[in-house]
Backbone as XML, in Angstrom:
<?xml version="1.0"?>
<chain id="A" units="angstrom">
  <residue number="1" name="MET">
    <atom name="N" x="0.834" y="-1.177" z="0.000"/>
    <atom name="CA" x="0.000" y="0.000" z="0.000"/>
    <atom name="C" x="0.880" y="1.241" z="0.000"/>
  </residue>
  <residue number="2" name="SER">
    <atom name="N" x="0.349" y="2.259" z="-0.540"/>
    <atom name="CA" x="1.079" y="3.511" z="-0.603"/>
    <atom name="C" x="1.145" y="4.149" z="0.789"/>
  </residue>
  <residue number="3" name="ILE">
    <atom name="N" x="2.220" y="4.868" z="1.032"/>
    <atom name="CA" x="2.396" y="5.522" z="2.342"/>
    <atom name="C" x="1.343" y="6.616" z="2.515"/>
  </residue>
  <residue number="4" name="ASN">
    <atom name="N" x="0.966" y="7.286" z="1.439"/>
    <atom name="CA" x="-0.045" y="8.332" z="1.534"/>
    <atom name="C" x="-1.403" y="7.745" z="1.907"/>
  </residue>
  <residue number="5" name="LEU">
    <atom name="N" x="-1.720" y="6.570" z="1.368"/>
    <atom name="CA" x="-2.982" y="5.926" z="1.693"/>
    <atom name="C" x="-3.003" y="5.494" z="3.155"/>
  </residue>
  <residue number="6" name="LYS">
    <atom name="N" x="-1.875" y="4.950" z="3.623"/>
    <atom name="CA" x="-1.791" y="4.555" z="5.032"/>
    <atom name="C" x="-1.933" y="5.765" z="5.949"/>
  </residue>
  <residue number="7" name="ALA">
    <atom name="N" x="-1.295" y="6.851" z="5.603"/>
    <atom name="CA" x="-1.391" y="8.071" z="6.416"/>
    <atom name="C" x="-2.817" y="8.617" z="6.387"/>
  </residue>
  <residue number="8" name="PHE">
    <atom name="N" x="-3.466" y="8.512" z="5.236"/>
    <atom name="CA" x="-4.850" y="8.980" z="5.128"/>
    <atom name="C" x="-5.775" y="8.152" z="6.016"/>
  </residue>
  <residue number="9" name="VAL">
    <atom name="N" x="-5.621" y="6.833" z="6.002"/>
    <atom name="CA" x="-6.448" y="5.954" z="6.834"/>
    <atom name="C" x="-6.128" y="6.175" z="8.306"/>
  </residue>
  <residue number="10" name="ARG">
    <atom name="N" x="-4.848" y="6.353" z="8.638"/>
    <atom name="CA" x="-4.465" y="6.591" z="10.035"/>
    <atom name="C" x="-5.043" y="7.897" z="10.561"/>
  </residue>
  <residue number="11" name="SER">
    <atom name="N" x="-5.271" y="8.868" z="9.685"/>
    <atom name="CA" x="-5.814" y="10.159" z="10.139"/>
    <atom name="C" x="-7.264" y="10.031" z="10.595"/>
  </residue>
  <residue number="12" name="PHE">
    <atom name="N" x="-7.956" y="8.963" z="10.223"/>
    <atom name="CA" x="-9.344" y="8.748" z="10.638"/>
    <atom name="C" x="-9.470" y="7.949" z="11.938"/>
  </residue>
  <residue number="13" name="ASP">
    <atom name="N" x="-8.376" y="7.613" z="12.576"/>
    <atom name="CA" x="-8.388" y="6.762" z="13.768"/>
    <atom name="C" x="-9.077" y="7.477" z="14.934"/>
  </residue>
  <residue number="14" name="LEU">
    <atom name="N" x="-10.307" y="7.059" z="15.229"/>
    <atom name="CA" x="-11.059" y="7.635" z="16.352"/>
    <atom name="C" x="-10.684" y="6.992" z="17.684"/>
  </residue>
  <residue number="15" name="PHE">
    <atom name="N" x="-10.003" y="5.867" z="17.634"/>
    <atom name="CA" x="-9.681" y="5.109" z="18.840"/>
    <atom name="C" x="-8.224" y="5.308" z="19.267"/>
  </residue>
  <residue number="16" name="SER">
    <atom name="N" x="-7.588" y="6.360" z="18.790"/>
    <atom name="CA" x="-6.185" y="6.596" z="19.115"/>
    <atom name="C" x="-6.031" y="7.015" z="20.571"/>
  </residue>
  <residue number="17" name="LYS">
    <atom name="N" x="-4.859" y="6.716" z="21.122"/>
    <atom name="CA" x="-4.546" y="7.029" z="22.518"/>
    <atom name="C" x="-3.616" y="8.244" z="22.568"/>
  </residue>
  <residue number="18" name="PRO">
    <atom name="N" x="-3.966" y="9.243" z="23.384"/>
    <atom name="CA" x="-3.054" y="10.388" z="23.521"/>
    <atom name="C" x="-1.869" y="10.033" z="24.413"/>
  </residue>
  <residue number="19" name="PHE">
    <atom name="N" x="-0.714" y="10.623" z="24.126"/>
    <atom name="CA" x="0.459" y="10.436" z="24.979"/>
    <atom name="C" x="1.248" y="11.735" z="25.017"/>
  </residue>
  <residue number="20" name="VAL">
    <atom name="N" x="1.978" y="11.932" z="26.116"/>
    <atom name="CA" x="2.784" y="13.136" z="26.312"/>
    <atom name="C" x="4.136" y="12.695" z="26.871"/>
  </residue>
  <residue number="21" name="PHE">
    <atom name="N" x="5.207" y="13.224" z="26.308"/>
    <atom name="CA" x="6.530" y="12.966" z="26.873"/>
    <atom name="C" x="6.702" y="13.834" z="28.114"/>
  </residue>
  <residue number="22" name="LEU">
    <atom name="N" x="7.389" y="13.303" z="29.125"/>
    <atom name="CA" x="7.563" y="14.042" z="30.372"/>
    <atom name="C" x="8.624" y="15.126" z="30.260"/>
  </residue>
  <residue number="23" name="VAL">
    <atom name="N" x="9.500" y="15.041" z="29.311"/>
    <atom name="CA" x="10.540" y="16.063" z="29.124"/>
    <atom name="C" x="10.400" y="16.660" z="27.736"/>
  </residue>
  <residue number="24" name="GLY">
    <atom name="N" x="10.800" y="17.882" z="27.613"/>
    <atom name="CA" x="10.803" y="18.509" z="26.297"/>
    <atom name="C" x="9.431" y="19.059" z="25.930"/>
  </residue>
  <residue number="25" name="ASP">
    <atom name="N" x="8.974" y="18.701" z="24.750"/>
    <atom name="CA" x="7.729" y="19.234" z="24.197"/>
    <atom name="C" x="6.523" y="18.782" z="25.018"/>
  </residue>
  <residue number="26" name="LYS">
    <atom name="N" x="5.692" y="19.714" z="25.441"/>
    <atom name="CA" x="4.520" y="19.392" z="26.263"/>
    <atom name="C" x="3.239" y="19.201" z="25.431"/>
  </residue>
  <residue number="27" name="ASN">
    <atom name="N" x="3.366" y="19.209" z="24.135"/>
    <atom name="CA" x="2.184" y="19.020" z="23.290"/>
    <atom name="C" x="1.742" y="17.561" z="23.325"/>
  </residue>
  <residue number="28" name="SER">
    <atom name="N" x="0.442" y="17.357" z="23.459"/>
    <atom name="CA" x="-0.110" y="16.008" z="23.465"/>
    <atom name="C" x="-0.233" y="15.512" z="22.024"/>
  </residue>
  <residue number="29" name="LYS">
    <atom name="N" x="0.175" y="14.286" z="21.802"/>
    <atom name="CA" x="0.059" y="13.683" z="20.479"/>
    <atom name="C" x="-0.766" y="12.415" z="20.595"/>
  </residue>
  <residue number="30" name="ASN">
    <atom name="N" x="-1.335" y="11.981" z="19.495"/>
    <atom name="CA" x="-2.142" y="10.761" z="19.474"/>
    <atom name="C" x="-1.400" y="9.667" z="18.733"/>
  </residue>
  <residue number="31" name="LYS">
    <atom name="N" x="-1.421" y="8.481" z="19.297"/>
    <atom name="CA" x="-0.827" y="7.309" z="18.652"/>
    <atom name="C" x="-1.888" y="6.686" z="17.767"/>
  </residue>
  <residue number="32" name="THR">
    <atom name="N" x="-1.768" y="6.906" z="16.476"/>
    <atom name="CA" x="-2.756" y="6.377" z="15.530"/>
    <atom name="C" x="-2.207" y="5.122" z="14.879"/>
  </residue>
  <residue number="33" name="THR">
    <atom name="N" x="-3.129" y="4.221" z="14.504"/>
    <atom name="CA" x="-2.739" y="2.986" z="13.823"/>
    <atom name="C" x="-3.575" y="2.821" z="12.561"/>
  </residue>
  <residue number="34" name="PHE">
    <atom name="N" x="-3.062" y="2.030" z="11.657"/>
    <atom name="CA" x="-3.768" y="1.743" z="10.406"/>
    <atom name="C" x="-5.049" y="0.942" z="10.685"/>
  </residue>
  <residue number="35" name="ILE">
    <atom name="N" x="-4.967" y="-0.037" z="11.586"/>
    <atom name="CA" x="-6.143" y="-0.857" z="11.922"/>
    <atom name="C" x="-7.207" y="-0.007" z="12.610"/>
  </residue>
  <residue number="36" name="GLY">
    <atom name="N" x="-6.774" y="0.903" z="13.490"/>
    <atom name="CA" x="-7.730" y="1.813" z="14.128"/>
    <atom name="C" x="-8.417" y="2.704" z="13.114"/>
  </residue>
  <residue number="37" name="GLY">
    <atom name="N" x="-7.667" y="3.149" z="12.101"/>
    <atom name="CA" x="-8.266" y="3.956" z="11.031"/>
    <atom name="C" x="-9.280" y="3.168" z="10.226"/>
  </residue>
  <residue number="38" name="LEU">
    <atom name="N" x="-8.927" y="1.895" z="9.902"/>
    <atom name="CA" x="-9.882" y="1.044" z="9.171"/>
    <atom name="C" x="-11.138" y="0.796" z="10.000"/>
  </residue>
  <residue number="39" name="LEU">
    <atom name="N" x="-10.953" y="0.519" z="11.290"/>
    <atom name="CA" x="-12.096" y="0.291" z="12.163"/>
    <atom name="C" x="-12.962" y="1.545" z="12.279"/>
  </residue>
  <residue number="40" name="SER">
    <atom name="N" x="-12.330" y="2.700" z="12.393"/>
    <atom name="CA" x="-13.077" y="3.955" z="12.476"/>
    <atom name="C" x="-13.847" y="4.233" z="11.189"/>
  </residue>
  <residue number="41" name="LEU">
    <atom name="N" x="-13.190" y="4.011" z="10.051"/>
    <atom name="CA" x="-13.887" y="4.201" z="8.772"/>
    <atom name="C" x="-15.047" y="3.227" z="8.630"/>
  </residue>
  <residue number="42" name="SER">
    <atom name="N" x="-14.877" y="1.997" z="9.111"/>
    <atom name="CA" x="-15.962" y="1.008" z="9.055"/>
    <atom name="C" x="-17.136" y="1.448" z="9.916"/>
  </residue>
  <residue number="43" name="VAL">
    <atom name="N" x="-16.855" y="1.887" z="11.134"/>
    <atom name="CA" x="-17.922" y="2.328" z="12.042"/>
    <atom name="C" x="-18.646" y="3.534" z="11.465"/>
  </residue>
  <residue number="44" name="LEU">
    <atom name="N" x="-17.900" y="4.493" z="10.938"/>
    <atom name="CA" x="-18.522" y="5.684" z="10.350"/>
    <atom name="C" x="-19.378" y="5.333" z="9.135"/>
  </residue>
  <residue number="45" name="SER">
    <atom name="N" x="-18.865" y="4.465" z="8.264"/>
    <atom name="CA" x="-19.638" y="4.127" z="7.059"/>
    <atom name="C" x="-20.890" y="3.329" z="7.412"/>
  </residue>
  <residue number="46" name="VAL">
    <atom name="N" x="-20.799" y="2.396" z="8.351"/>
    <atom name="CA" x="-21.995" y="1.641" z="8.766"/>
    <atom name="C" x="-23.013" y="2.572" z="9.408"/>
  </residue>
  <residue number="47" name="SER">
    <atom name="N" x="-22.556" y="3.526" z="10.209"/>
    <atom name="CA" x="-23.467" y="4.477" z="10.845"/>
    <atom name="C" x="-24.175" y="5.351" z="9.817"/>
  </residue>
  <residue number="48" name="ILE">
    <atom name="N" x="-23.440" y="5.822" z="8.834"/>
    <atom name="CA" x="-24.043" y="6.671" z="7.794"/>
    <atom name="C" x="-25.029" y="5.864" z="6.956"/>
  </residue>
  <residue number="49" name="ILE">
    <atom name="N" x="-24.681" y="4.631" z="6.610"/>
    <atom name="CA" x="-25.588" y="3.781" z="5.825"/>
    <atom name="C" x="-26.860" y="3.484" z="6.620"/>
  </residue>
  <residue number="50" name="TYR">
    <atom name="N" x="-26.716" y="3.182" z="7.916"/>
    <atom name="CA" x="-27.890" y="2.899" z="8.746"/>
    <atom name="C" x="-28.757" y="4.141" z="8.913"/>
  </residue>
  <residue number="51" name="PHE">
    <atom name="N" x="-28.152" y="5.318" z="9.068"/>
    <atom name="CA" x="-28.913" y="6.567" z="9.159"/>
    <atom name="C" x="-29.680" y="6.825" z="7.865"/>
  </residue>
  <residue number="52" name="TYR">
    <atom name="N" x="-29.045" y="6.591" z="6.725"/>
    <atom name="CA" x="-29.723" y="6.737" z="5.438"/>
    <atom name="C" x="-30.898" y="5.759" z="5.335"/>
  </residue>
  <residue number="53" name="TYR">
    <atom name="N" x="-30.686" y="4.526" z="5.780"/>
    <atom name="CA" x="-31.746" y="3.517" z="5.764"/>
    <atom name="C" x="-32.940" y="3.956" z="6.609"/>
  </residue>
  <residue number="54" name="LEU">
    <atom name="N" x="-32.674" y="4.475" z="7.807"/>
    <atom name="CA" x="-33.759" y="4.941" z="8.675"/>
    <atom name="C" x="-34.500" y="6.134" z="8.063"/>
  </residue>
  <residue number="55" name="LEU">
    <atom name="N" x="-33.752" y="7.068" z="7.478"/>
    <atom name="CA" x="-34.405" y="8.208" z="6.825"/>
    <atom name="C" x="-35.252" y="7.755" z="5.646"/>
  </residue>
  <residue number="56" name="ASN">
    <atom name="N" x="-34.745" y="6.809" z="4.874"/>
    <atom name="CA" x="-35.489" y="6.278" z="3.739"/>
    <atom name="C" x="-36.781" y="5.608" z="4.213"/>
  </residue>
  <residue number="57" name="MET">
    <atom name="N" x="-36.693" y="4.812" z="5.269"/>
    <atom name="CA" x="-37.885" y="4.154" z="5.817"/>
    <atom name="C" x="-38.880" y="5.199" z="6.343"/>
  </residue>
  <residue number="58" name="TYR">
    <atom name="N" x="-38.367" y="6.235" z="7.010"/>
    <atom name="CA" x="-39.240" y="7.253" z="7.594"/>
    <atom name="C" x="-39.979" y="8.037" z="6.509"/>
  </residue>
  <residue number="59" name="PHE">
    <atom name="N" x="-39.249" y="8.500" z="5.501"/>
    <atom name="CA" x="-39.876" y="9.337" z="4.477"/>
    <atom name="C" x="-40.735" y="8.542" z="3.498"/>
  </residue>
  <residue number="60" name="ASN">
    <atom name="N" x="-40.586" y="7.232" z="3.431"/>
    <atom name="CA" x="-41.460" y="6.396" z="2.611"/>
    <atom name="C" x="-42.589" y="5.777" z="3.428"/>
  </residue>
  <residue number="61" name="HIS">
    <atom name="N" x="-42.762" y="6.247" z="4.642"/>
    <atom name="CA" x="-43.849" y="5.828" z="5.546"/>
    <atom name="C" x="-43.847" y="4.317" z="5.777"/>
  </residue>
  <residue number="62" name="LYS">
    <atom name="N" x="-42.670" y="3.755" z="5.951"/>
    <atom name="CA" x="-42.561" y="2.324" z="6.219"/>
    <atom name="C" x="-42.267" y="2.035" z="7.686"/>
  </residue>
  <residue number="63" name="VAL">
    <atom name="N" x="-42.165" y="3.072" z="8.483"/>
    <atom name="CA" x="-41.906" y="2.905" z="9.905"/>
    <atom name="C" x="-43.255" y="2.893" z="10.611"/>
  </residue>
  <residue number="64" name="GLU">
    <atom name="N" x="-43.573" y="1.782" z="11.212"/>
    <atom name="CA" x="-44.836" y="1.656" z="11.920"/>
    <atom name="C" x="-44.704" y="2.244" z="13.321"/>
  </residue>
  <residue number="65" name="PRO">
    <atom name="N" x="-45.692" y="3.005" z="13.737"/>
    <atom name="CA" x="-45.618" y="3.545" z="15.103"/>
    <atom name="C" x="-45.861" y="2.448" z="16.130"/>
  </residue>
  <residue number="66" name="LYS">
    <atom name="N" x="-45.233" y="2.605" z="17.271"/>
    <atom name="CA" x="-45.477" y="1.669" z="18.352"/>
    <atom name="C" x="-46.710" y="2.134" z="19.106"/>
  </residue>
  <residue number="67" name="ILE">
    <atom name="N" x="-47.698" y="1.278" z="19.154"/>
    <atom name="CA" x="-48.942" y="1.588" z="19.846"/>
    <atom name="C" x="-49.065" y="0.622" z="21.002"/>
  </residue>
  <residue number="68" name="ALA">
    <atom name="N" x="-49.103" y="1.172" z="22.176"/>
    <atom name="CA" x="-49.215" y="0.333" z="23.371"/>
    <atom name="C" x="-50.602" y="0.530" z="23.963"/>
  </residue>
  <residue number="69" name="SER">
    <atom name="N" x="-51.230" y="-0.540" z="24.309"/>
    <atom name="CA" x="-52.533" y="-0.443" z="24.955"/>
    <atom name="C" x="-52.453" y="-1.156" z="26.290"/>
  </residue>
  <residue number="70" name="ARG">
    <atom name="N" x="-53.221" y="-0.636" z="27.216"/>
    <atom name="CA" x="-53.228" y="-1.215" z="28.538"/>
    <atom name="C" x="-54.670" y="-1.277" z="29.017"/>
  </residue>
  <residue number="71" name="MET">
    <atom name="N" x="-55.054" y="-2.425" z="29.507"/>
    <atom name="CA" x="-56.399" y="-2.591" z="30.051"/>
    <atom name="C" x="-56.318" y="-2.581" z="31.554"/>
  </residue>
  <residue number="72" name="SER">
    <atom name="N" x="-57.231" y="-1.872" z="32.160"/>
    <atom name="CA" x="-57.318" y="-1.921" z="33.613"/>
    <atom name="C" x="-58.784" y="-2.047" z="33.994"/>
  </residue>
  <residue number="73" name="ILE">
    <atom name="N" x="-59.043" y="-2.856" z="34.965"/>
    <atom name="CA" x="-60.398" y="-3.072" z="35.434"/>
    <atom name="C" x="-60.526" y="-2.415" z="36.795"/>
  </residue>
  <residue number="74" name="GLU">
    <atom name="N" x="-61.433" y="-1.472" z="36.878"/>
    <atom name="CA" x="-61.675" y="-0.761" z="38.133"/>
    <atom name="C" x="-62.845" y="-1.419" z="38.842"/>
  </residue>
  <residue number="75" name="SER">
    <atom name="N" x="-62.627" y="-1.784" z="40.070"/>
    <atom name="CA" x="-63.711" y="-2.412" z="40.833"/>
    <atom name="C" x="-64.359" y="-1.441" z="41.800"/>
  </residue>
  <residue number="76" name="SER">
    <atom name="N" x="-63.818" y="-0.242" z="41.913"/>
    <atom name="CA" x="-64.415" y="0.731" z="42.828"/>
    <atom name="C" x="-65.155" y="1.806" z="42.035"/>
  </residue>
  <residue number="77" name="LEU">
    <atom name="N" x="-66.036" y="2.486" z="42.704"/>
    <atom name="CA" x="-66.835" y="3.545" z="42.092"/>
    <atom name="C" x="-65.978" y="4.794" z="41.957"/>
  </residue>
  <residue number="78" name="THR">
    <atom name="N" x="-65.969" y="5.369" z="40.786"/>
    <atom name="CA" x="-65.203" y="6.588" z="40.543"/>
    <atom name="C" x="-66.141" y="7.650" z="40.031"/>
  </residue>
  <residue number="79" name="GLU">
    <atom name="N" x="-66.064" y="8.829" z="40.630"/>
    <atom name="CA" x="-66.902" y="9.951" z="40.205"/>
    <atom name="C" x="-66.006" y="11.050" z="39.665"/>
  </residue>
  <residue number="80" name="LEU">
    <atom name="N" x="-66.474" y="11.663" z="38.581"/>
    <atom name="CA" x="-65.729" y="12.732" z="37.952"/>
    <atom name="C" x="-66.712" y="13.826" z="37.596"/>
  </residue>
  <residue number="81" name="GLU">
    <atom name="N" x="-66.472" y="15.032" z="38.104"/>
    <atom name="CA" x="-67.355" y="16.147" z="37.815"/>
    <atom name="C" x="-66.796" y="16.928" z="36.640"/>
  </residue>
  <residue number="82" name="ILE">
    <atom name="N" x="-67.599" y="17.036" z="35.577"/>
    <atom name="CA" x="-67.183" y="17.737" z="34.367"/>
    <atom name="C" x="-68.057" y="18.974" z="34.237"/>
  </residue>
  <residue number="83" name="THR">
    <atom name="N" x="-67.409" y="20.129" z="34.145"/>
    <atom name="CA" x="-68.179" y="21.370" z="34.082"/>
    <atom name="C" x="-68.516" y="21.763" z="32.650"/>
  </residue>
  <residue number="84" name="GLU">
    <atom name="N" x="-67.678" y="21.400" z="31.668"/>
    <atom name="CA" x="-67.965" y="21.738" z="30.276"/>
    <atom name="C" x="-67.810" y="20.494" z="29.413"/>
  </residue>
  <residue number="85" name="ASN">
    <atom name="N" x="-68.492" y="20.481" z="28.282"/>
    <atom name="CA" x="-68.467" y="19.329" z="27.381"/>
    <atom name="C" x="-67.350" y="19.484" z="26.350"/>
  </residue>
  <residue number="86" name="PHE">
    <atom name="N" x="-66.140" y="19.108" z="26.733"/>
    <atom name="CA" x="-65.015" y="19.192" z="25.809"/>
    <atom name="C" x="-64.729" y="17.868" z="25.117"/>
  </residue>
  <residue number="87" name="PHE">
    <atom name="N" x="-65.199" y="16.772" z="25.647"/>
    <atom name="CA" x="-64.897" y="15.490" z="25.039"/>
    <atom name="C" x="-66.070" y="14.541" z="25.216"/>
  </residue>
  <residue number="88" name="ILE">
    <atom name="N" x="-66.063" y="13.486" z="24.426"/>
    <atom name="CA" x="-67.092" y="12.452" z="24.489"/>
    <atom name="C" x="-66.405" y="11.165" z="24.896"/>
  </residue>
  <residue number="89" name="PHE">
    <atom name="N" x="-67.007" y="10.430" z="25.797"/>
    <atom name="CA" x="-66.443" y="9.178" z="26.288"/>
    <atom name="C" x="-67.416" y="8.070" z="25.951"/>
  </residue>
  <residue number="90" name="LYS">
    <atom name="N" x="-66.951" y="7.050" z="25.264"/>
    <atom name="CA" x="-67.800" y="5.935" z="24.892"/>
    <atom name="C" x="-67.102" y="4.655" z="25.320"/>
  </residue>
  <residue number="91" name="MET">
    <atom name="N" x="-67.804" y="3.819" z="26.065"/>
    <atom name="CA" x="-67.209" y="2.580" z="26.538"/>
    <atom name="C" x="-67.886" y="1.404" z="25.851"/>
  </residue>
  <residue number="92" name="LEU">
    <atom name="N" x="-67.049" y="0.537" z="25.303"/>
    <atom name="CA" x="-67.555" y="-0.637" z="24.606"/>
    <atom name="C" x="-67.062" y="-1.888" z="25.326"/>
  </residue>
  <residue number="93" name="VAL">
    <atom name="N" x="-67.919" y="-2.877" z="25.404"/>
    <atom name="CA" x="-67.545" y="-4.177" z="25.934"/>
    <atom name="C" x="-67.798" y="-5.185" z="24.828"/>
  </residue>
  <residue number="94" name="ASN">
    <atom name="N" x="-66.736" y="-5.823" z="24.344"/>
    <atom name="CA" x="-66.803" y="-6.753" z="23.213"/>
    <atom name="C" x="-67.448" y="-6.117" z="21.987"/>
  </residue>
  <residue number="95" name="GLY">
    <atom name="N" x="-67.141" y="-4.858" z="21.757"/>
    <atom name="CA" x="-67.667" y="-4.157" z="20.599"/>
    <atom name="C" x="-69.063" y="-3.626" z="20.746"/>
  </residue>
  <residue number="96" name="GLU">
    <atom name="N" x="-69.718" y="-3.846" z="21.867"/>
    <atom name="CA" x="-71.078" y="-3.389" z="22.110"/>
    <atom name="C" x="-71.041" y="-2.283" z="23.158"/>
  </residue>
  <residue number="97" name="PRO">
    <atom name="N" x="-71.955" y="-1.312" z="23.045"/>
    <atom name="CA" x="-71.990" y="-0.251" z="24.058"/>
    <atom name="C" x="-72.326" y="-0.820" z="25.437"/>
  </residue>
  <residue number="98" name="LEU">
    <atom name="N" x="-71.711" y="-0.260" z="26.445"/>
    <atom name="CA" x="-71.930" y="-0.688" z="27.815"/>
    <atom name="C" x="-73.243" y="-0.068" z="28.304"/>
  </residue>
  <residue number="99" name="SER">
    <atom name="N" x="-74.157" y="-0.909" z="28.778"/>
    <atom name="CA" x="-75.432" y="-0.382" z="29.295"/>
    <atom name="C" x="-75.326" y="-0.231" z="30.796"/>
  </residue>
  <residue number="100" name="GLN">
    <atom name="N" x="-75.968" y="0.815" z="31.313"/>
    <atom name="CA" x="-75.926" y="1.072" z="32.747"/>
    <atom name="C" x="-76.874" y="0.107" z="33.465"/>
  </residue>
  <residue number="101" name="TYR">
    <atom name="N" x="-76.519" y="-0.237" z="34.697"/>
    <atom name="CA" x="-77.340" y="-1.137" z="35.494"/>
    <atom name="C" x="-78.176" y="-0.364" z="36.463"/>
  </residue>
</chain>
């Protein structure tokens, strides 16, 4: 492989470790590797492809919403005082309207 290609791949290393010499120059440098660069490029490309896939699914209306339902049975009497008619409440039992006793 060309040295320029190796240097280019090494520049993408997201997993590099910083190190500082105790004497002389106090600038922190990163130890980059070719394998770390390949791994970083792989992670970035998979992430971008997956993001594109999710956007494609979203804009083509192929993402189904998660709808959660919960049933609860109340055995005690509950009273609710409503001062204005803002909503309508209809209770069905097995698809039939619930009749009062």
